[in-house]
C-alpha angles and dihedrals in degrees: 000000000000119000111263140169119207132190103230122206111207115202129191135170101011135077139242117253123197113213126213093264091056095254119135127227133178114234121198131342122073129306123194135159143235134172119248124203130192110265097032112143124240092243095048089046097052091042091054090050094050093044092049093050090041096229136125118259094219113113093003130123129199128221132180140187133226125224095251096055120025097173095060115086114212120199114245106207108137148012095284089060092052091051091047090051093054096041100049096042130075127206093336141020136193123232123189126202115201136170110266096229095046092049088051093048092053091046090056095044089053104036103018092229133123096197094097088047091054094050091048097050093047088051095050095040095244128132124262115267125207123222095266089048093052097063093049090046090050091052092049090051094051095043118120131202094259093041089052089051094048089051088063096044099046111060111157123197135157115281093022111147129214130199093245140331096280091058088048094053093046090051093053088046092055091042093055093050093048091049097039103233133116125233139189134206117246087182129011106175125149090252104030134036129183123184137182135179115274093229111091116247094018110137092210107122139148138189131194141172148173119288106237114296096338130096093244117119122208134188110249103179130010129177107184102191132112132194099195126153118233088253090059090050095050095044096044114140108194117227111263121220114181095201096052093040087050091061089056094059097041092104092046092056095045086056094044115023088187094060101155127217091240087059088052090053091049091049095048093049091046099045105027107017088235119137109212129211119228090254092052091048094052092042092053094052093044091054091046094052091049092058095044095046086053088057094046097054093094091059088076089078086062092069097091089048094051091049091049091044091053094051092046096053094042112032109213095034114132111217112163135166138180141193140198124263091269091054098257111148109256112166144010129194126185128176120162124227093235091053091047093049092046093049092053097044100045118355119102116247091265127112131185123208120199130167134209131185113242114229096214125114091267117077100240142143128219114219115196124194116200141176137197126256126208093281093049091252124139116279110191109222108168142338133199136189120219125188094207138026096231118138088243093061091046088049092053092051092049089049090058090043089056088057087059096046095044116181094340116119110233140176116235117211113192141141087260089246111194094238094057096025099094091031096060092046088050099047104029104023135258092257091058097052116094126187116234109247092215090062087049089053091052094051090046095053089046090055091053094047094047101040109101096194094076139013120205121202122223095275088049092053092050092052094050092048092050091054089048089051092052092049090051098045096042106119099183129058091240096051088047093052094048092051091046089051091051092053090048093052091046097050125347093203090056089051090052088052093053092049091050095050098072100251089189089076095055114017116096090225095063105033105088102186120086115267095159087234094297104137095162135064091220089125092064090048087064087057093056094039093062086048090054092098089050095053095079090062128093110262097253091052092052098069103068097043089049091053093049089048091050093048089054091049095050094044090051089049093050090051092047091060089061087062098054107118092187133056088252134046129270094256092052090045091053090051092051091050090054093051095048090051091057090045091065093082096046126093118219130194124193112233094180138344094288102018126079136176115222123199121204119191113262088359141093124276116258125210118219124199108198095187093056095033094233140133133191089240087064095221093115095053093045097047103029088228123103112258127222091275091048092047087054093050092044091055092048092052088046089235124156104257091208090062091056092059117103115262087243087078102043125114092241089060094052090049089054092049095052099033091110124038133157097266090122095052112102122219116279112243105214110215122223116272091239089056089064126077128232087264093059092243124114114270096249093048092050090058090059099041123090121246091242092062096049115124116199114230114236125255124230118275115257108267108232123162111236122237119262130015120321118259116261099199133039122266107275095014112146116268115245113236118228114248110250119248114262125201116233094208107047098013092235125145129237099040140052135232092273096057096034110128094195112113113255 
């Protein structure tokens, strides 16, 4: 035999499927590879296959195919088989591993012979099994821990009674999974049910009905006998019922609200040997959450207790809630004392407001208010939950936020959502409300995509967005006018859009209040990002996990300050290093002790005042960090660049911000809803309280599915740009191979 080297596909756990065109594909299971060379021994080959697939060889058989017939399996049992595998294949070969008993059962059902079973059992050292024994052995080999448990729980017999029809249907469902057969209903009425095995000709059947006028269901007739072939047993696909399977995963969802469909798939395969479709996965989780959410509705009456408890544990904390006239929960606002204190002692007067839809059963929105610490990191300040997007609700949230801010004048950066737009202008002042530039970019991109007068390709979009960024970040009037002129020259309609979008609310050149060069509310997006896992919870159960998470964040930030090696934070240090690198190509001339003139090639001269910390480019004033011109002048004057940074970024300020955190606050033990009275106060406290001071606890909001498809991304999240089409012939963009005009 000639020397050959083959690429060997090793398959385990799935099955071969023959397509309509005669080609063969392997579905499910695991596929891996090894390299096979002429002269390999049978023992070495089989050991390599099992090692590669990471499975035990005991009770397994191997098959292979040849190049002239990919659909015919040939058993591999000795050295001659290995030689034939190499001789009658070119370049590659497929090897399949199967359980010995399953392979024997399939052989019996197809050929009606036990010869192969005898050979396999002799090879594997097991005893010979008859036809009836094969089915039971197959069932045992495919059993799983949960299926075995169900087998003991679901014992059906004639005359057996069940509490109601739902309990009966759940018992039948578990019984069929445990016994590995599929059933169907001939009649599924409220008072009478008749079932039979889904396999044609099988005698298994069962009837059940109500007992008199009660809701109890009893088994009337039950013939517990199957006449399945081994193939029926092996290829059984149990009936899937999303409602009943949903009950089995309720505890898993309660422990982990973000329980993913992929995890459902893994659990079903592991515990029930059932492979779910994506539709079944989603249906199971939806049904389970519906049941869980119904059980969690009483927790809404704990909201008054939670707010009182937070204010008792942390004096100075603001925790408020409101309800409608008919006592339906409406709004919640929480701001912790340590966050309020840290904001006033060290954070800049700059607040970002971001919103995120909550994915629970109640239509609601999470509003997050955040500030910046001395390292330009997120500093969570407050959050609120609103059950509607009305202007009245947004105004209520901003009124509570004003209690946190007190008399301090602050700048609010938001996406100018309609629910809070008028409220910010009313409470904080129009001149203090800046529009998030990210929101401007989204609307700008939507205008390009939906405008039928023109269509920009990917490069054209990039150019348009670059000009828009120049307009937004331009600090001087001259730079702003130049950027605006470039946009007008590029596309007049895009220029008109910019002028109609109120650039005075988002461009650096126009906005006169200090924003420290923070044009976007991305920092607030981080706040709602770590709240994403909590967004699947009911509103009352969101409070405590949120507090625990915030406590961990503040403690970590407090520990990080001790690791600072410089008078400023790592982010500010990185910005200074960038500016110093850019300053190496500049030429500076001292005009006086604290004043210098800096020349940049092909640009205007900039004048730097080291005493006042200013530059005519305005970057130093707007950011509080020396710009590249300032760094050049500081180096010429032999000054310490860290001393020229604004106090907002100093280590001492960071230590003040995180001086007090929630490390001494014990975990809140939420009581059971039934332990709370209708008033929302503990039972013993209600007895001693006067009727005039009783506050009714809110009821759960009415659950109503909103119209349309649910949102797949949070409000204000950046849009994803579609990857441009690329031609596989010329590698050009904007067209495909079919429309390519390059000669082939």
